[in-house]
Backbone as CSV, one residue per row, in Angstrom:
resi,resn,N_x,N_y,N_z,CA_x,CA_y,CA_z,C_x,C_y,C_z
1,MET,83.136,-40.364,55.603,82.397,-39.696,56.525,81.147,-39.042,56.063
2,ARG,79.942,-39.319,56.540,78.837,-38.685,56.068,78.482,-37.228,56.804
3,LEU,78.126,-36.316,56.266,77.917,-35.012,56.936,76.667,-34.410,56.457
4,SER,76.105,-33.601,57.244,74.861,-32.932,56.884,75.331,-31.531,56.515
5,TYR,74.829,-31.218,55.274,75.224,-29.981,54.605,73.838,-29.174,54.431
6,LYS,74.080,-27.824,54.729,72.940,-26.829,54.652,72.489,-26.813,53.324
7,ILE,71.195,-26.666,52.926,70.838,-26.555,51.602,71.238,-25.351,50.985
8,GLU,71.349,-24.258,51.845,71.719,-22.969,51.105,73.161,-23.124,50.814
9,THR,74.158,-23.911,51.598,75.355,-24.133,51.186,75.556,-24.609,49.830
10,LEU,74.687,-25.855,49.618,74.755,-26.566,48.567,74.237,-25.743,47.343
11,ILE,73.108,-24.896,47.361,72.862,-24.129,46.359,73.862,-23.114,46.101
12,GLU,74.545,-22.499,46.938,75.628,-21.428,46.628,76.715,-22.094,45.908
13,ASP,76.986,-23.454,46.279,78.260,-24.150,45.552,77.675,-24.505,44.291
14,VAL,76.584,-24.759,43.940,76.047,-25.195,42.677,75.940,-23.911,41.855
15,ARG,75.668,-22.645,42.450,75.700,-21.588,41.559,77.193,-21.164,41.285
16,ILE,78.140,-21.664,42.032,79.405,-21.091,41.707,79.903,-22.107,40.708
17,CYS,79.421,-23.266,40.781,79.773,-24.186,39.666,79.328,-23.777,38.250
18,LEU,78.067,-23.171,38.329,77.209,-22.717,37.151,77.910,-21.217,36.724
19,ASP,78.776,-20.622,37.529,79.236,-19.294,37.343,78.012,-18.341,37.472
20,MET,77.034,-18.676,38.457,76.108,-17.892,38.537,75.865,-17.596,40.072
21,ASN,76.993,-17.376,40.751,76.880,-17.082,42.079,76.704,-15.710,42.411
22,ARG,76.804,-14.730,41.660,76.508,-13.373,41.814,74.881,-13.117,42.063
23,ARG,74.443,-12.317,42.815,72.981,-12.198,43.275,72.457,-11.160,42.554
24,ASP,72.741,-10.929,41.267,72.066,-9.910,40.533,71.464,-10.525,39.296
25,ASP,70.215,-9.852,38.772,69.489,-10.418,37.617,70.194,-10.260,36.410
26,SER,71.242,-9.276,36.376,71.823,-9.147,35.132,72.722,-10.377,34.627
27,LEU,73.117,-11.218,35.527,73.744,-12.387,35.188,72.720,-13.477,34.586
28,LEU,71.572,-13.209,34.875,70.542,-14.230,34.005,69.533,-13.561,33.018
29,GLU,70.106,-12.352,32.679,69.244,-11.609,31.699,68.762,-12.174,30.267
30,ASP,69.635,-13.096,29.903,69.354,-13.833,28.819,68.392,-15.069,29.026
31,GLU,68.263,-15.448,30.380,67.538,-16.614,30.575,66.128,-16.249,31.189
32,ASP,65.154,-17.016,30.900,63.853,-16.747,31.267,63.609,-17.229,32.726
33,ILE,64.666,-16.908,33.852,64.484,-17.358,35.168,65.120,-16.269,36.036
34,ASP,64.361,-15.993,37.143,65.042,-15.114,38.096,65.715,-16.069,39.257
35,THR,66.333,-15.192,40.313,67.299,-15.677,41.201,66.520,-16.675,41.989
36,LEU,65.287,-16.249,42.625,64.567,-17.306,43.291,64.206,-18.616,42.658
37,GLU,63.773,-18.504,41.323,63.304,-19.604,40.540,64.655,-20.433,40.411
38,LEU,65.878,-19.854,40.134,67.094,-20.579,39.891,67.416,-21.352,41.208
39,ASP,67.216,-20.807,42.364,67.617,-21.496,43.557,66.653,-22.622,43.736
40,GLU,65.313,-22.534,43.393,64.393,-23.628,43.613,64.645,-24.818,42.585
41,LEU,65.183,-24.295,41.398,65.553,-25.318,40.333,66.682,-26.125,41.086
42,ILE,67.672,-25.502,41.476,68.876,-26.228,42.137,68.380,-27.013,43.085
43,GLU,67.667,-26.443,44.052,67.268,-27.456,45.167,66.582,-28.791,44.723
44,SER,65.738,-28.576,43.679,64.904,-29.747,43.101,65.936,-30.723,42.523
45,LYS,67.114,-30.402,42.312,68.093,-31.245,41.543,69.011,-31.975,42.426
46,LEU,69.018,-31.603,43.836,70.043,-31.993,44.843,70.131,-33.456,44.956
47,CYS,68.777,-33.880,45.382,68.572,-35.334,45.599,68.755,-36.185,44.447
48,GLU,68.293,-35.735,43.404,68.662,-36.574,42.118,70.012,-36.752,41.967
49,ALA,70.858,-35.592,41.999,72.245,-35.487,41.659,72.983,-36.463,42.755
50,ALA,72.569,-36.392,43.998,73.111,-37.275,44.988,73.015,-38.637,44.604
51,ASP,71.775,-39.080,44.174,71.478,-40.489,43.964,72.253,-40.970,42.767
52,ILE,72.303,-40.261,41.828,73.170,-40.486,40.484,74.502,-40.818,40.829
53,VAL,75.018,-39.928,41.691,76.598,-40.069,41.939,76.869,-41.111,42.755
54,ARG,75.948,-41.367,43.825,76.172,-42.567,44.821,75.998,-43.880,44.218
55,LEU,75.022,-43.982,43.060,74.864,-45.307,42.560,76.155,-45.987,41.963
56,THR,77.084,-45.230,41.573,78.292,-45.796,40.847,79.488,-45.205,41.685
57,ALA,79.377,-44.737,42.847,80.595,-44.205,43.595,81.429,-45.458,44.134
58,PRO,82.674,-45.318,44.137,83.536,-46.538,44.674,83.180,-46.705,46.103
59,LEU,83.369,-48.044,46.696,82.726,-48.139,47.971,83.488,-47.475,49.097
60,ASP,84.804,-46.945,48.776,85.472,-46.371,50.026,85.054,-44.891,50.011
61,ARG,84.047,-44.382,49.162,83.531,-43.066,49.286,82.142,-43.021,49.737
62,VAL,81.590,-44.116,50.219,80.291,-44.073,50.708,80.250,-44.744,52.047
63,GLU,79.229,-44.347,52.795,79.017,-44.964,54.195,77.641,-45.698,54.308
64,PRO,77.503,-47.039,53.976,76.256,-47.698,53.987,75.407,-47.699,55.346
65,ASN,74.270,-48.139,55.166,73.424,-48.537,56.300,73.141,-49.941,56.476
66,SER,72.871,-50.447,57.664,72.552,-51.877,57.888,71.326,-52.068,57.686
67,PHE,70.901,-53.426,56.982,69.475,-53.842,56.954,68.829,-54.147,58.318
68,ARG,67.654,-53.940,58.578,66.877,-54.345,59.626,66.918,-55.706,59.925
69,PHE,67.106,-56.691,58.955,66.984,-58.113,59.151,68.383,-58.747,59.458
70,LEU,69.338,-57.813,59.651,70.806,-58.414,59.704,70.807,-59.057,61.007
71,GLY,71.276,-60.268,61.018,71.603,-61.064,62.242,70.245,-61.806,62.507
72,ARG,69.192,-61.776,61.893,67.948,-62.569,62.108,68.009,-63.806,61.410
73,GLU,67.473,-64.981,62.037,67.118,-66.231,61.482,66.156,-66.125,60.407
74,LEU,66.391,-66.676,59.074,65.341,-66.633,58.011,64.446,-67.833,58.178
75,GLY,63.139,-67.482,57.936,62.174,-68.790,58.083,61.759,-69.274,56.761
76,GLU,61.030,-70.263,56.783,60.494,-71.137,55.447,59.859,-70.157,54.660
77,GLU,59.038,-69.034,55.162,58.358,-68.289,54.376,59.319,-67.222,53.539
78,GLU,60.702,-67.165,53.892,61.621,-66.405,53.168,62.562,-67.116,52.402
79,ILE,62.660,-68.541,52.684,63.532,-69.256,51.756,62.749,-70.497,51.512
80,ASP,62.788,-70.801,50.125,61.789,-72.041,49.787,62.760,-73.369,49.742
81,GLU,62.175,-74.484,49.553,62.968,-75.833,49.545,63.944,-75.904,48.581
82,ALA,63.910,-75.118,47.511,65.113,-75.124,46.294,66.284,-74.210,46.732
83,GLY,66.117,-73.451,48.064,67.112,-72.647,48.494,67.106,-71.105,48.003
84,ARG,66.020,-71.010,47.374,65.716,-69.447,46.795,65.176,-68.679,47.944
85,GLY,65.712,-67.502,48.201,65.095,-66.565,49.260,64.805,-65.178,48.865
86,ILE,63.860,-64.398,49.345,63.553,-63.290,49.077,63.356,-62.400,50.260
87,LEU,63.915,-61.081,50.357,63.764,-60.296,51.387,63.286,-58.937,50.943
88,GLU,62.313,-58.410,51.441,61.989,-56.974,50.779,62.985,-55.967,51.372
89,LEU,63.403,-55.010,50.394,64.175,-53.908,50.577,63.471,-52.788,51.198
90,PRO,64.106,-51.857,51.925,63.486,-50.640,52.514,62.876,-49.747,51.442
91,ASP,61.832,-48.900,51.661,61.385,-48.157,50.585,62.467,-47.037,50.395
92,ASP,63.404,-46.653,51.249,64.496,-45.614,50.801,65.623,-46.348,50.138
93,PHE,65.597,-47.599,49.561,66.615,-48.294,49.067,67.189,-47.687,47.829
94,LEU,68.278,-47.508,47.761,69.149,-46.905,46.426,70.103,-47.825,45.989
95,ARG,70.976,-48.510,46.618,71.819,-49.386,46.087,72.311,-50.530,47.151
96,LEU,72.572,-51.713,46.623,72.892,-52.802,47.582,74.494,-52.865,47.456
97,ILE,74.921,-52.894,48.782,76.450,-52.906,48.953,76.960,-54.101,49.078
98,VAL,76.719,-54.883,50.163,77.030,-56.317,50.376,75.975,-57.134,51.070
99,PHE,76.159,-58.431,50.692,75.220,-59.409,51.163,75.693,-60.620,51.569
100,GLN,75.409,-61.318,52.664,75.922,-62.660,53.058,75.237,-63.697,54.053
101,LEU,75.026,-64.735,53.864,74.362,-65.657,54.693,75.500,-66.463,55.348
102,ASP,75.166,-66.882,56.597,76.167,-67.575,57.434,76.691,-68.725,56.883
103,SER,76.046,-69.330,55.918,76.314,-70.636,55.369,77.129,-70.559,54.041
104,TRP,77.283,-69.333,53.666,78.204,-69.039,52.493,79.745,-68.889,52.899
105,ARG,80.501,-69.112,52.029,81.967,-68.961,52.160,82.394,-67.620,52.046
106,ARG,81.715,-66.786,51.387,82.075,-65.337,51.248,81.007,-64.562,50.871
107,PRO,81.249,-63.298,51.197,80.063,-62.151,50.984,80.038,-61.792,49.493
108,VAL,78.995,-61.246,49.013,78.789,-60.963,47.680,78.773,-59.470,47.423
109,TYR,79.469,-58.937,46.577,79.614,-57.538,46.403,78.843,-57.109,45.045
110,GLU,78.893,-58.113,44.082,78.510,-57.817,42.709,77.077,-58.510,42.649
111,PHE,76.174,-57.670,42.212,74.795,-58.258,42.202,74.185,-58.132,40.700
112,VAL,73.309,-59.283,40.430,72.962,-59.384,38.939,71.432,-58.901,38.760
113,GLY,71.052,-58.446,37.566,69.750,-58.174,37.493,69.029,-59.303,36.717
114,VAL,67.644,-59.141,36.513,66.855,-60.270,35.853,67.135,-60.538,34.531
115,GLU,67.941,-59.576,33.879,68.377,-59.819,32.471,69.716,-60.458,32.293
116,ASP,70.198,-60.572,33.479,71.711,-61.371,33.391,71.628,-62.862,33.133
117,PRO,72.403,-63.254,32.328,72.382,-64.816,32.123,72.379,-65.675,33.267
118,ARG,73.354,-65.062,34.325,73.630,-65.786,35.606,72.297,-65.831,36.419
119,TYR,71.280,-64.818,36.411,70.098,-64.817,37.014,69.192,-66.058,36.325
120,GLN,69.267,-66.080,34.941,68.525,-67.033,34.370,68.773,-68.442,34.634
121,LEU,70.131,-68.661,34.845,70.602,-69.965,35.081,70.145,-70.344,36.525
122,GLN,69.617,-69.577,37.359,69.155,-70.072,38.694,67.786,-70.794,38.688
123,TRP,67.273,-70.607,37.478,65.976,-71.564,37.283,66.368,-72.868,36.501
124,SER,67.473,-73.118,36.370,67.747,-74.371,35.683,67.496,-75.622,36.486
125,ARG,67.045,-76.665,35.858,66.803,-77.902,36.605,68.161,-78.550,37.138
126,TRP,69.188,-78.020,36.513,70.533,-78.596,36.828,71.206,-77.927,37.962
127,SER,71.342,-78.421,39.194,71.774,-77.827,40.312,73.146,-77.179,40.200
128,GLY,73.948,-77.852,39.322,75.257,-77.634,39.158,75.723,-76.133,38.624
129,VAL,74.646,-75.803,37.951,74.863,-74.289,37.256,74.181,-73.264,38.151
130,ARG,73.670,-73.482,39.311,73.116,-72.602,40.143,74.074,-72.089,41.130
131,GLY,73.731,-71.255,42.052,74.486,-70.434,43.098,74.639,-71.598,44.024
132,THR,75.961,-71.358,44.481,76.436,-72.456,45.574,76.992,-71.764,46.796
133,ASN,77.174,-72.465,48.020,77.825,-71.746,49.160,79.153,-71.202,48.706
134,GLU,79.820,-71.620,47.951,81.275,-71.195,47.511,81.070,-70.083,46.607
135,LYS,79.996,-70.114,45.690,79.812,-68.861,44.715,78.334,-68.598,44.708
136,PRO,77.823,-67.892,45.763,76.294,-67.581,45.609,76.166,-66.295,44.724
137,VAL,74.657,-66.579,44.417,74.357,-65.552,43.292,73.277,-64.772,44.092
138,VAL,73.240,-63.519,43.944,72.467,-62.377,44.589,71.908,-61.398,43.594
139,ALA,70.569,-61.164,43.374,69.970,-60.219,42.548,69.125,-59.262,43.276
140,VAL,68.972,-57.991,42.604,67.892,-56.916,43.236,66.839,-57.044,42.114
141,THR,65.708,-57.280,42.521,64.428,-57.672,41.812,63.395,-56.774,41.931
142,SER,62.354,-56.653,41.296,61.008,-55.971,41.563,59.833,-56.966,41.454
143,GLY,58.778,-56.740,41.989,57.609,-57.610,41.724,57.621,-58.926,42.245
144,SER,58.683,-59.423,43.189,58.902,-60.756,43.576,57.434,-61.183,44.347
145,HIS,56.895,-60.266,45.068,55.654,-60.587,45.826,54.411,-60.187,44.995
146,GLY,54.397,-59.940,43.723,53.340,-59.508,43.023,53.071,-58.022,42.885
147,GLY,53.857,-57.149,43.604,53.803,-55.781,43.493,55.054,-55.118,42.796
148,THR,55.304,-53.881,43.157,56.465,-53.243,42.586,57.627,-52.968,43.697
149,GLN,57.459,-53.661,44.838,58.436,-53.393,45.979,59.748,-54.247,45.431
150,LEU,61.040,-53.443,45.608,62.025,-54.094,45.330,62.626,-55.135,46.404
151,SER,63.287,-56.053,45.943,63.615,-57.169,46.970,65.023,-57.623,46.702
152,VAL,65.828,-58.201,47.648,66.826,-58.746,47.283,66.665,-60.308,47.245
153,GLU,67.168,-60.785,46.173,66.701,-62.449,45.818,68.089,-63.155,45.747
154,PHE,68.040,-64.216,46.590,69.343,-64.922,46.603,69.033,-66.387,46.559
155,PHE,70.289,-67.058,46.307,70.083,-68.586,45.967,70.920,-69.321,46.882
156,CYS,70.891,-70.419,47.136,71.558,-71.403,47.915,71.505,-70.997,49.151
157,GLY,70.311,-71.133,49.791,70.062,-70.742,51.281,69.120,-71.781,51.929
158,LYS,68.983,-71.793,53.055,68.106,-72.659,53.842,67.528,-72.156,54.923
159,ALA,66.199,-72.420,55.381,65.755,-71.960,56.512,66.675,-72.245,57.769
160,GLY,66.671,-71.111,58.652,67.440,-70.977,59.690,68.832,-70.378,59.528
161,ASP,69.170,-69.950,58.161,70.292,-69.116,57.881,70.044,-67.896,58.526
162,LYS,71.264,-67.352,58.636,71.197,-65.868,59.131,71.787,-64.907,58.157
163,VAL,71.425,-63.655,58.036,72.141,-62.679,57.298,73.149,-62.050,58.053
164,ILE,74.442,-62.444,57.813,75.556,-61.914,58.745,76.203,-60.561,58.190
165,ARG,75.964,-60.172,56.995,76.497,-59.197,56.349,75.417,-58.566,55.372
166,GLY,75.059,-57.347,55.469,73.984,-56.848,54.635,73.885,-55.392,54.994
167,SER,74.226,-54.523,53.898,74.079,-53.050,53.882,73.869,-52.617,52.692
168,TYR,73.263,-51.273,52.584,72.796,-50.582,51.519,72.971,-49.090,51.502
169,LEU,72.894,-48.421,50.577,72.779,-46.868,50.429,71.217,-46.375,50.412
170,LYS,70.955,-45.551,51.219,69.630,-44.909,51.268,69.494,-43.773,50.106
171,ARG,68.177,-43.633,49.740,68.022,-42.501,48.740,68.189,-41.368,49.511
172,ALA,68.839,-40.189,48.721,68.991,-38.960,49.352,67.564,-38.350,49.539
173,ALA,67.690,-37.639,50.777,66.334,-36.910,51.241,66.748,-35.592,51.851
174,ILE,66.131,-34.673,51.780,66.172,-33.374,52.556,65.469,-33.520,53.849
175,THR,66.128,-33.255,54.985,65.698,-33.170,56.200,65.533,-31.874,56.924
176,GLU,64.876,-31.639,57.943,64.621,-30.178,58.393,64.612,-30.319,59.924
177,ASP,65.057,-29.336,60.710,65.025,-29.159,61.904,64.769,-27.607,62.292
178,SER,64.860,-27.387,63.695,64.670,-25.969,63.969,65.707,-24.888,63.569
179,LEU,66.826,-25.546,63.092,68.002,-24.663,62.531,67.909,-24.425,61.013
180,GLY,67.320,-25.342,60.366,67.318,-25.284,58.830,67.038,-26.655,58.083
181,ARG,67.336,-26.628,56.807,67.242,-27.858,56.055,68.386,-28.449,55.644
182,TYR,68.802,-29.681,55.626,69.977,-30.375,55.279,69.807,-31.523,54.305
183,LEU,70.914,-31.623,53.677,71.125,-32.976,52.950,72.307,-33.675,53.567
184,SER,72.192,-35.040,53.898,73.286,-35.746,54.267,74.048,-36.494,53.134
185,LEU,75.215,-36.155,53.082,76.135,-36.660,51.997,77.420,-37.210,52.467
186,ASP,78.007,-38.196,51.847,79.253,-38.763,52.027,80.097,-37.619,51.704
187,GLU,81.210,-37.311,52.502,82.053,-36.235,52.339,82.863,-36.188,50.965
188,ARG,83.272,-37.449,50.715,84.254,-37.619,49.512,83.220,-37.580,48.182
189,CYS,82.047,-37.524,48.256,81.117,-37.377,47.179,80.666,-36.052,46.903
190,TYR,80.982,-35.049,47.740,80.352,-33.716,47.874,80.526,-33.117,46.554
191,LYS,81.784,-32.959,46.191,82.007,-32.086,44.893,81.470,-32.728,43.633
192,ASP,81.409,-34.043,43.605,80.777,-34.792,42.495,79.326,-34.396,42.427
193,VAL,78.475,-34.437,43.629,77.218,-34.062,43.636,76.827,-32.630,43.272
194,VAL,77.647,-31.766,43.573,77.538,-30.391,43.357,77.652,-30.205,41.712
195,ASN,78.754,-30.828,41.228,78.997,-30.882,39.688,77.795,-31.499,38.998
196,LYS,77.308,-32.528,39.472,76.063,-33.342,38.891,74.693,-32.509,38.944
197,ALA,74.612,-31.793,40.076,73.543,-30.966,40.265,73.558,-29.755,39.271
198,ALA,74.740,-29.133,38.950,74.884,-28.149,38.091,74.558,-28.563,36.585
199,GLU,74.995,-29.924,36.243,74.713,-30.446,35.026,73.304,-30.578,34.808
200,LEU,72.635,-30.989,35.825,71.068,-31.137,35.753,70.378,-29.885,35.369
201,VAL,70.852,-28.964,36.241,70.336,-27.552,36.088,70.533,-27.123,34.711
202,THR,71.700,-27.148,34.005,71.975,-26.678,32.780,71.097,-27.398,31.838
203,MET,70.801,-28.728,31.876,69.880,-29.495,30.972,68.567,-28.876,31.142
204,SER,68.208,-28.728,32.310,66.689,-27.887,32.513,66.591,-26.812,31.855
205,LEU,67.603,-25.974,31.874,67.464,-24.590,31.372,67.873,-24.507,29.848
206,GLY,68.156,-25.693,29.342,68.512,-25.702,27.814,69.779,-25.203,27.564
207,LEU,70.824,-25.061,28.573,71.961,-24.369,28.266,72.984,-25.581,27.801
208,LYS,74.317,-25.119,27.476,75.356,-25.952,27.002,75.914,-26.563,28.422
209,HIS,76.299,-27.984,28.478,76.922,-28.375,29.635,78.182,-27.815,29.962
210,ILE,78.278,-27.564,31.216,79.522,-27.043,31.758,80.624,-28.040,31.857
């Protein structure tokens, strides 16, 4: 379950993890940082910590978001004659969770990079070594349209196919309303995010890792 946590609560929990939860300057007298600066430093590390943790978290610990192109028929401008397709990923993209076209026998949960030998095989003239409906290949790439935009690139598709499964994790971002500022986190990742934020803070301060 994803919950919205107050930034103040997160900062306090990171302080506890750092053994710096007391609000007096004597605790920090050996460091060139005061209480307010420490709070600001902790806050600056929260989103980074959340992204680091959620990049490798088990799937049962995260709650993904659906793609906007889910259920839509893909056109010839998105899938070429060789069966290679490219769809731009959202600006807030962090991690691909699952992807499947309706012509595939199974969804894909494992994705390759451009340096992976399996990706290189997709450019072979021998169709037998490329992705198939039974064993599709999906990659996350950048610059597919000449820029730096991340894209999901897949092989063995055809115009008219639909994306029947497609979800991803968003990058962490602090939101604000009339009651305060919040960070949305998967409940089962909360402790790991706090610990990672504390680790990032210690690194910034030049302290020993906790």
